[in-house]
Biopython code that builds the backbone (N, CA, C, O; Angstrom):
import numpy as np
from Bio.PDB.StructureBuilder import StructureBuilder

atoms = [
    (1, "MET", "N", (117.867, 34.630, -60.336)),
    (1, "MET", "CA", (118.830, 36.377, -60.263)),
    (1, "MET", "C", (120.249, 34.821, -60.158)),
    (1, "MET", "O", (120.168, 33.627, -59.871)),
    (2, "THR", "N", (120.962, 35.403, -60.416)),
    (2, "THR", "CA", (122.558, 34.696, -60.750)),
    (2, "THR", "C", (123.490, 35.491, -59.155)),
    (2, "THR", "O", (123.433, 36.695, -58.906)),
    (3, "GLN", "N", (124.039, 34.766, -58.547)),
    (3, "GLN", "CA", (124.663, 35.151, -57.409)),
    (3, "GLN", "C", (126.415, 35.579, -58.526)),
    (3, "GLN", "O", (126.993, 34.823, -59.307)),
    (4, "THR", "N", (126.707, 36.723, -58.217)),
    (4, "THR", "CA", (128.589, 36.775, -58.436)),
    (4, "THR", "C", (128.849, 36.297, -57.392)),
    (4, "THR", "O", (127.961, 35.731, -56.754)),
    (5, "ARG", "N", (130.469, 36.409, -56.792)),
    (5, "ARG", "CA", (131.141, 35.642, -55.723)),
    (5, "ARG", "C", (132.377, 37.004, -55.931)),
    (5, "ARG", "O", (132.958, 36.910, -57.012)),
    (6, "SER", "N", (132.756, 38.011, -55.206)),
    (6, "SER", "CA", (133.665, 39.204, -55.410)),
    (6, "SER", "C", (134.691, 38.262, -55.328)),
    (6, "SER", "O", (134.534, 37.109, -54.926)),
    (7, "VAL", "N", (136.171, 38.949, -55.862)),
    (7, "VAL", "CA", (137.300, 38.451, -55.909)),
    (7, "VAL", "C", (137.535, 39.143, -54.271)),
    (7, "VAL", "O", (136.904, 40.119, -53.866)),
    (8, "PRO", "N", (138.633, 38.357, -53.429)),
    (8, "PRO", "CA", (138.537, 38.316, -52.275)),
    (8, "PRO", "C", (139.797, 39.691, -51.982)),
    (8, "PRO", "O", (140.758, 39.551, -52.739)),
    (9, "ARG", "N", (139.838, 40.113, -51.662)),
    (9, "ARG", "CA", (140.718, 41.265, -50.709)),
    (9, "ARG", "C", (142.312, 40.477, -50.744)),
    (9, "ARG", "O", (142.467, 39.460, -50.069)),
    (10, "SER", "N", (143.198, 40.908, -51.390)),
    (10, "SER", "CA", (144.734, 40.409, -51.155)),
    (10, "SER", "C", (145.592, 41.399, -51.099)),
    (10, "SER", "O", (145.400, 42.572, -51.420)),
    (11, "LEU", "N", (146.682, 40.836, -50.627)),
    (11, "LEU", "CA", (147.553, 41.799, -50.489)),
    (11, "LEU", "C", (149.319, 41.374, -50.146)),
    (11, "LEU", "O", (149.393, 40.177, -49.866)),
    (12, "THR", "N", (150.578, 42.018, -50.115)),
    (12, "THR", "CA", (151.422, 41.256, -50.973)),
    (12, "THR", "C", (152.545, 41.851, -49.481)),
    (12, "THR", "O", (152.682, 42.995, -49.049)),
    (13, "GLY", "N", (153.252, 40.422, -48.962)),
    (13, "GLY", "CA", (153.470, 41.645, -47.802)),
    (13, "GLY", "C", (155.198, 40.516, -47.098)),
    (13, "GLY", "O", (155.720, 39.679, -47.836)),
    (14, "LYS", "N", (155.658, 40.761, -45.864)),
    (14, "LYS", "CA", (157.138, 39.853, -45.876)),
    (14, "LYS", "C", (156.679, 39.048, -44.605)),
    (14, "LYS", "O", (155.679, 39.601, -44.147)),
    (15, "VAL", "N", (156.955, 38.205, -44.040)),
    (15, "VAL", "CA", (157.020, 37.473, -42.913)),
    (15, "VAL", "C", (157.958, 37.788, -41.775)),
    (15, "VAL", "O", (159.087, 37.315, -41.638)),
    (16, "VAL", "N", (157.275, 38.754, -40.873)),
    (16, "VAL", "CA", (158.285, 39.197, -39.975)),
    (16, "VAL", "C", (158.458, 37.994, -38.533)),
    (16, "VAL", "O", (159.464, 38.122, -37.836)),
    (17, "GLY", "N", (157.566, 37.022, -38.225)),
    (17, "GLY", "CA", (157.108, 36.389, -37.463)),
    (17, "GLY", "C", (156.431, 35.151, -37.606)),
    (17, "GLY", "O", (155.216, 35.056, -37.781)),
    (18, "ASN", "N", (157.522, 33.849, -37.502)),
    (18, "ASN", "CA", (156.739, 32.651, -37.280)),
    (18, "ASN", "C", (156.976, 31.630, -35.810)),
    (18, "ASN", "O", (157.128, 30.414, -35.927)),
    (19, "LYS", "N", (156.979, 32.248, -34.597)),
    (19, "LYS", "CA", (156.411, 31.693, -33.708)),
    (19, "LYS", "C", (155.513, 30.983, -33.180)),
    (19, "LYS", "O", (155.590, 30.299, -32.159)),
    (20, "MET", "N", (154.611, 31.146, -33.903)),
    (20, "MET", "CA", (153.551, 30.698, -33.450)),
    (20, "MET", "C", (152.764, 29.629, -34.279)),
    (20, "MET", "O", (152.335, 29.922, -35.395)),
    (21, "GLN", "N", (152.619, 28.679, -33.861)),
    (21, "GLN", "CA", (151.868, 27.540, -34.525)),
    (21, "GLN", "C", (150.713, 27.755, -35.586)),
    (21, "GLN", "O", (149.547, 28.013, -35.288)),
    (22, "LYS", "N", (151.149, 27.630, -36.711)),
    (22, "LYS", "CA", (149.964, 27.782, -38.054)),
    (22, "LYS", "C", (149.614, 29.062, -38.012)),
    (22, "LYS", "O", (148.579, 29.428, -38.569)),
    (23, "THR", "N", (150.306, 29.807, -37.442)),
    (23, "THR", "CA", (150.044, 31.830, -37.727)),
    (23, "THR", "C", (151.915, 32.399, -37.934)),
    (23, "THR", "O", (152.930, 32.021, -37.350)),
    (24, "VAL", "N", (151.690, 33.477, -39.071)),
    (24, "VAL", "CA", (152.590, 33.787, -39.311)),
    (24, "VAL", "C", (152.300, 35.448, -39.370)),
    (24, "VAL", "O", (151.289, 35.896, -39.912)),
    (25, "VAL", "N", (153.434, 36.389, -38.673)),
    (25, "VAL", "CA", (153.126, 37.683, -38.789)),
    (25, "VAL", "C", (153.751, 38.182, -39.896)),
    (25, "VAL", "O", (154.970, 38.078, -40.031)),
    (26, "VAL", "N", (152.643, 39.019, -41.169)),
    (26, "VAL", "CA", (153.064, 39.498, -42.278)),
    (26, "VAL", "C", (153.100, 40.885, -42.173)),
    (26, "VAL", "O", (152.057, 41.403, -41.772)),
    (27, "GLU", "N", (154.259, 41.793, -42.492)),
    (27, "GLU", "CA", (154.242, 43.352, -42.441)),
    (27, "GLU", "C", (153.954, 43.507, -44.239)),
    (27, "GLU", "O", (154.328, 42.609, -44.993)),
    (28, "VAL", "N", (153.521, 44.278, -44.560)),
    (28, "VAL", "CA", (152.728, 44.865, -45.479)),
    (28, "VAL", "C", (153.060, 46.617, -45.536)),
    (28, "VAL", "O", (152.826, 47.257, -44.511)),
    (29, "VAL", "N", (153.434, 47.112, -46.377)),
    (29, "VAL", "CA", (154.693, 48.035, -47.144)),
    (29, "VAL", "C", (153.351, 49.046, -47.414)),
    (29, "VAL", "O", (153.242, 48.767, -48.608)),
    (30, "ARG", "N", (152.437, 49.852, -47.215)),
    (30, "ARG", "CA", (152.193, 50.716, -48.414)),
    (30, "ARG", "C", (152.465, 52.068, -48.523)),
    (30, "ARG", "O", (152.636, 52.684, -47.471)),
    (31, "ILE", "N", (152.552, 52.751, -49.741)),
    (31, "ILE", "CA", (153.236, 54.051, -49.956)),
    (31, "ILE", "C", (151.942, 54.925, -50.829)),
    (31, "ILE", "O", (151.352, 54.713, -51.889)),
    (32, "GLU", "N", (151.845, 56.289, -49.484)),
    (32, "GLU", "CA", (151.069, 57.085, -49.553)),
    (32, "GLU", "C", (151.091, 58.367, -49.720)),
    (32, "GLU", "O", (151.936, 58.347, -48.824)),
    (33, "ARG", "N", (150.971, 59.761, -50.054)),
    (33, "ARG", "CA", (151.907, 60.700, -49.852)),
    (33, "ARG", "C", (150.814, 61.359, -48.936)),
    (33, "ARG", "O", (149.668, 61.011, -48.654)),
    (34, "HIS", "N", (151.773, 62.705, -48.485)),
    (34, "HIS", "CA", (150.477, 63.202, -47.403)),
    (34, "HIS", "C", (149.870, 64.810, -48.301)),
    (34, "HIS", "O", (150.274, 65.546, -49.200)),
    (35, "SER", "N", (148.726, 64.713, -47.404)),
    (35, "SER", "CA", (147.371, 65.333, -47.728)),
    (35, "SER", "C", (148.035, 66.435, -48.149)),
    (35, "SER", "O", (148.047, 66.708, -49.350)),
    (36, "LEU", "N", (148.744, 67.301, -47.129)),
    (36, "LEU", "CA", (149.536, 68.829, -47.424)),
    (36, "LEU", "C", (150.973, 69.062, -47.982)),
    (36, "LEU", "O", (151.446, 69.955, -48.685)),
    (37, "TYR", "N", (151.430, 68.081, -47.488)),
    (37, "TYR", "CA", (152.613, 68.314, -47.403)),
    (37, "TYR", "C", (153.430, 67.676, -48.776)),
    (37, "TYR", "O", (154.462, 68.121, -49.277)),
    (38, "GLY", "N", (152.858, 66.827, -49.092)),
    (38, "GLY", "CA", (153.348, 66.046, -50.417)),
    (38, "GLY", "C", (154.388, 64.697, -49.994)),
    (38, "GLY", "O", (154.613, 63.678, -50.647)),
    (39, "LYS", "N", (154.746, 64.980, -49.080)),
    (39, "LYS", "CA", (156.029, 64.003, -48.914)),
    (39, "LYS", "C", (155.465, 62.766, -48.577)),
    (39, "LYS", "O", (154.511, 62.564, -47.825)),
    (40, "VAL", "N", (156.408, 61.637, -49.448)),
    (40, "VAL", "CA", (155.868, 60.215, -49.753)),
    (40, "VAL", "C", (156.568, 59.373, -48.171)),
    (40, "VAL", "O", (157.691, 59.260, -47.677)),
    (41, "LEU", "N", (155.077, 58.892, -47.785)),
    (41, "LEU", "CA", (155.729, 58.234, -46.808)),
    (41, "LEU", "C", (154.980, 56.698, -47.070)),
    (41, "LEU", "O", (153.924, 56.380, -47.618)),
    (42, "ARG", "N", (156.587, 55.549, -46.078)),
    (42, "ARG", "CA", (155.563, 54.592, -46.591)),
    (42, "ARG", "C", (155.299, 53.701, -45.046)),
    (42, "ARG", "O", (156.200, 53.271, -44.325)),
    (43, "ARG", "N", (154.293, 53.620, -44.880)),
    (43, "ARG", "CA", (153.078, 52.945, -43.817)),
    (43, "ARG", "C", (153.738, 51.545, -44.098)),
    (43, "ARG", "O", (154.136, 51.073, -45.163)),
    (44, "LYS", "N", (153.736, 50.964, -42.687)),
    (44, "LYS", "CA", (153.843, 49.612, -43.094)),
    (44, "LYS", "C", (152.484, 49.289, -41.522)),
    (44, "LYS", "O", (152.341, 50.131, -40.635)),
    (45, "THR", "N", (151.698, 47.962, -41.552)),
    (45, "THR", "CA", (151.424, 47.183, -40.961)),
    (45, "THR", "C", (151.076, 45.970, -41.106)),
    (45, "THR", "O", (150.529, 45.455, -42.081)),
    (46, "LYS", "N", (151.437, 45.439, -39.993)),
    (46, "LYS", "CA", (151.876, 43.820, -39.036)),
    (46, "LYS", "C", (150.106, 43.326, -38.940)),
    (46, "LYS", "O", (149.143, 43.970, -38.522)),
    (47, "MET", "N", (150.186, 41.914, -39.518)),
    (47, "MET", "CA", (148.803, 41.223, -39.585)),
    (47, "MET", "C", (149.143, 39.688, -39.271)),
    (47, "MET", "O", (150.162, 39.012, -39.412)),
    (48, "LYS", "N", (147.920, 39.440, -38.809)),
    (48, "LYS", "CA", (148.559, 37.835, -38.531)),
    (48, "LYS", "C", (148.184, 36.751, -39.372)),
    (48, "LYS", "O", (147.436, 36.118, -38.626)),
    (49, "ALA", "N", (148.218, 36.265, -40.222)),
    (49, "ALA", "CA", (148.306, 35.069, -40.920)),
    (49, "ALA", "C", (147.951, 33.575, -41.129)),
    (49, "ALA", "O", (148.826, 32.713, -41.055)),
    (50, "HIS", "N", (146.368, 33.215, -41.447)),
    (50, "HIS", "CA", (146.840, 31.552, -41.277)),
    (50, "HIS", "C", (147.621, 30.439, -41.726)),
    (50, "HIS", "O", (146.914, 29.697, -42.408)),
    (51, "ASP", "N", (148.630, 30.085, -41.630)),
    (51, "ASP", "CA", (149.382, 29.287, -42.220)),
    (51, "ASP", "C", (149.492, 27.548, -42.102)),
    (51, "ASP", "O", (150.289, 26.806, -41.528)),
    (52, "ALA", "N", (148.338, 27.323, -42.902)),
    (52, "ALA", "CA", (148.322, 26.140, -42.262)),
    (52, "ALA", "C", (149.716, 24.484, -41.921)),
    (52, "ALA", "O", (150.095, 23.648, -41.101)),
    (53, "GLN", "N", (149.907, 25.036, -43.340)),
    (53, "GLN", "CA", (151.177, 23.766, -43.496)),
    (53, "GLN", "C", (152.258, 24.083, -43.427)),
    (53, "GLN", "O", (153.112, 23.613, -44.178)),
    (54, "GLY", "N", (152.631, 25.362, -42.096)),
    (54, "GLY", "CA", (153.467, 25.899, -42.081)),
    (54, "GLY", "C", (155.061, 26.206, -42.158)),
    (54, "GLY", "O", (155.998, 26.128, -41.364)),
    (55, "GLN", "N", (154.831, 26.744, -44.038)),
    (55, "GLN", "CA", (155.432, 26.337, -44.787)),
    (55, "GLN", "C", (156.502, 27.869, -44.844)),
    (55, "GLN", "O", (157.382, 27.936, -45.702)),
    (56, "CYS", "N", (156.338, 28.741, -44.082)),
    (56, "CYS", "CA", (156.624, 30.618, -43.912)),
    (56, "CYS", "C", (157.739, 30.226, -43.558)),
    (56, "CYS", "O", (157.840, 29.220, -42.856)),
    (57, "LYS", "N", (158.783, 30.912, -43.954)),
    (57, "LYS", "CA", (159.887, 31.371, -42.501)),
    (57, "LYS", "C", (160.285, 33.014, -42.901)),
    (57, "LYS", "O", (159.908, 33.650, -43.885)),
    (58, "VAL", "N", (161.222, 33.477, -41.727)),
    (58, "VAL", "CA", (161.317, 34.475, -41.474)),
    (58, "VAL", "C", (161.570, 35.115, -42.842)),
    (58, "VAL", "O", (162.482, 34.538, -43.435)),
    (59, "GLY", "N", (161.012, 36.174, -43.542)),
    (59, "GLY", "CA", (161.938, 36.703, -44.471)),
    (59, "GLY", "C", (161.641, 35.931, -46.153)),
    (59, "GLY", "O", (162.347, 35.733, -47.142)),
    (60, "ASP", "N", (160.375, 35.693, -45.827)),
    (60, "ASP", "CA", (159.672, 34.937, -47.402)),
    (60, "ASP", "C", (158.562, 36.317, -47.657)),
    (60, "ASP", "O", (158.002, 37.024, -46.819)),
    (61, "GLN", "N", (158.519, 36.354, -49.060)),
    (61, "GLN", "CA", (157.228, 37.076, -49.617)),
    (61, "GLN", "C", (156.090, 36.502, -49.602)),
    (61, "GLN", "O", (155.992, 35.411, -50.164)),
    (62, "VAL", "N", (154.924, 37.103, -48.945)),
    (62, "VAL", "CA", (153.841, 35.716, -49.197)),
    (62, "VAL", "C", (152.959, 36.817, -49.956)),
    (62, "VAL", "O", (153.416, 37.929, -50.222)),
    (63, "LYS", "N", (151.548, 36.383, -50.310)),
    (63, "LYS", "CA", (150.518, 36.894, -50.463)),
    (63, "LYS", "C", (149.596, 36.510, -49.457)),
    (63, "LYS", "O", (149.497, 35.436, -48.865)),
    (64, "ILE", "N", (149.058, 37.362, -49.374)),
    (64, "ILE", "CA", (147.653, 37.382, -48.105)),
    (64, "ILE", "C", (146.635, 36.928, -48.803)),
    (64, "ILE", "O", (146.920, 36.396, -49.876)),
    (65, "VAL", "N", (145.280, 36.999, -48.430)),
    (65, "VAL", "CA", (144.281, 37.225, -48.899)),
    (65, "VAL", "C", (142.864, 36.963, -47.514)),
    (65, "VAL", "O", (142.815, 36.156, -46.586)),
    (66, "TYR", "N", (141.884, 38.053, -47.958)),
    (66, "TYR", "CA", (141.388, 38.300, -46.272)),
    (66, "TYR", "C", (139.946, 36.987, -46.253)),
    (66, "TYR", "O", (139.791, 36.342, -47.289)),
    (67, "SER", "N", (139.177, 36.758, -45.270)),
    (67, "SER", "CA", (139.174, 35.385, -45.182)),
    (67, "SER", "C", (138.128, 35.889, -44.223)),
    (67, "SER", "O", (137.911, 37.076, -43.981)),
    (68, "ARG", "N", (137.358, 34.611, -43.584)),
    (68, "ARG", "CA", (136.233, 35.008, -42.146)),
    (68, "ARG", "C", (137.549, 35.221, -40.958)),
    (68, "ARG", "O", (138.703, 35.431, -41.334)),
    (69, "PRO", "N", (137.255, 35.151, -39.842)),
    (69, "PRO", "CA", (137.842, 35.242, -38.793)),
    (69, "PRO", "C", (138.348, 34.259, -38.508)),
    (69, "PRO", "O", (137.241, 33.945, -38.072)),
    (70, "ILE", "N", (139.047, 33.275, -38.274)),
    (70, "ILE", "CA", (139.582, 32.222, -37.781)),
    (70, "ILE", "C", (139.706, 32.585, -36.391)),
    (70, "ILE", "O", (139.195, 31.790, -35.602)),
    (71, "SER", "N", (140.640, 34.274, -35.600)),
    (71, "SER", "CA", (140.661, 34.050, -34.471)),
    (71, "SER", "C", (140.310, 35.359, -34.025)),
    (71, "SER", "O", (139.560, 36.141, -34.608)),
    (72, "LYS", "N", (140.874, 35.527, -33.009)),
    (72, "LYS", "CA", (140.515, 37.164, -32.215)),
    (72, "LYS", "C", (141.435, 38.201, -33.299)),
    (72, "LYS", "O", (141.137, 39.352, -33.614)),
    (73, "ASP", "N", (142.533, 37.473, -33.711)),
    (73, "ASP", "CA", (143.613, 38.489, -34.514)),
    (73, "ASP", "C", (143.738, 38.433, -35.896)),
    (73, "ASP", "O", (144.202, 39.135, -36.795)),
    (74, "LYS", "N", (142.890, 36.843, -35.708)),
    (74, "LYS", "CA", (143.701, 36.500, -37.264)),
    (74, "LYS", "C", (142.175, 36.788, -38.682)),
    (74, "LYS", "O", (141.004, 36.849, -38.306)),
    (75, "SER", "N", (142.396, 36.861, -39.533)),
    (75, "SER", "CA", (140.817, 37.206, -40.690)),
    (75, "SER", "C", (141.788, 36.992, -41.995)),
    (75, "SER", "O", (141.346, 36.817, -43.131)),
    (76, "TRP", "N", (143.168, 37.033, -41.657)),
    (76, "TRP", "CA", (144.123, 36.761, -43.729)),
    (76, "TRP", "C", (144.331, 35.493, -43.124)),
    (76, "TRP", "O", (143.977, 35.211, -41.979)),
    (77, "ARG", "N", (145.014, 34.602, -44.056)),
    (77, "ARG", "CA", (145.547, 33.416, -44.311)),
    (77, "ARG", "C", (146.912, 33.426, -45.735)),
    (77, "ARG", "O", (147.219, 34.149, -46.683)),
    (78, "VAL", "N", (147.290, 32.391, -45.224)),
    (78, "VAL", "CA", (148.655, 33.093, -46.619)),
    (78, "VAL", "C", (148.173, 32.350, -48.135)),
    (78, "VAL", "O", (148.037, 31.135, -47.992)),
    (79, "ALA", "N", (147.983, 32.680, -49.088)),
    (79, "ALA", "CA", (147.436, 31.648, -50.780)),
    (79, "ALA", "C", (148.394, 31.455, -51.622)),
    (79, "ALA", "O", (148.411, 30.857, -52.697)),
    (80, "GLU", "N", (149.232, 32.039, -51.018)),
    (80, "GLU", "CA", (150.929, 31.850, -51.697)),
    (80, "GLU", "C", (151.829, 32.194, -51.039)),
    (80, "GLU", "O", (151.736, 33.057, -50.166)),
    (81, "VAL", "N", (152.916, 31.554, -51.353)),
    (81, "VAL", "CA", (154.500, 32.280, -50.930)),
    (81, "VAL", "C", (155.259, 32.706, -52.162)),
    (81, "VAL", "O", (155.649, 31.796, -52.893)),
    (82, "CYS", "N", (155.517, 33.898, -52.491)),
    (82, "CYS", "CA", (155.885, 34.492, -53.918)),
    (82, "CYS", "C", (157.707, 34.019, -54.125)),
    (82, "CYS", "O", (158.296, 33.727, -55.166)),
    (83, "ARG", "N", (158.157, 34.081, -52.914)),
    (83, "ARG", "CA", (159.503, 34.364, -53.172)),
    (83, "ARG", "C", (159.916, 33.827, -51.915)),
    (83, "ARG", "O", (159.113, 33.931, -50.988)),
    (84, "LYS", "N", (161.220, 33.170, -51.666)),
    (84, "LYS", "CA", (161.812, 32.786, -50.310)),
    (84, "LYS", "C", (162.552, 34.091, -50.421)),
    (84, "LYS", "O", (162.837, 34.882, -51.320)),
    (85, "GLY", "N", (162.764, 33.967, -48.972)),
    (85, "GLY", "CA", (163.354, 34.920, -48.694)),
    (85, "GLY", "C", (164.972, 35.173, -47.565)),
    (85, "GLY", "O", (164.592, 34.694, -46.496)),
    (86, "SER", "N", (165.990, 35.508, -47.416)),
    (86, "SER", "CA", (166.658, 35.246, -46.077)),
    (86, "SER", "C", (166.340, 36.572, -45.010)),
    (86, "SER", "O", (166.191, 37.745, -45.353)),
    (87, "PRO", "N", (166.295, 36.108, -43.847)),
    (87, "PRO", "CA", (165.786, 36.669, -42.778)),
    (87, "PRO", "C", (166.678, 37.938, -42.342)),
    (87, "PRO", "O", (166.448, 38.453, -41.248)),
    (88, "ALA", "N", (167.399, 38.303, -42.935)),
    (88, "ALA", "CA", (167.828, 39.679, -42.984)),
    (88, "ALA", "C", (167.768, 40.613, -43.352)),
    (88, "ALA", "O", (168.519, 41.492, -42.930)),
]
sb = StructureBuilder()
sb.init_structure("model")
sb.init_model(0)
sb.init_chain("A")
sb.init_seg("    ")
for serial, (resi, resn, name, xyz) in enumerate(atoms, 1):
    if name == "N":
        sb.init_residue(resn, " ", resi, " ")
    sb.init_atom(name, np.array(xyz, "f"), 0.0, 1.0, " ", f" {name:<3s}", serial, name[0])
structure = sb.get_structure()
């Protein structure tokens, strides 16, 4: 029997906080429609992600991937910095 590894879940978001050591707060925006009224809604979720090198700054666009739990709140890690950004 051969084992196949699944592709890890990945999301793209914007870094909104980097005040912790080796941790960044990433805001992921998803767009969905209201089930009854059809209005387009922008839902925001903030996730803590592991940044081992400490390379992420506020405003950067990053790709995060799901991993094993690293701490109580951290189950994501930064895979790559897609685009450097300004904090504004």
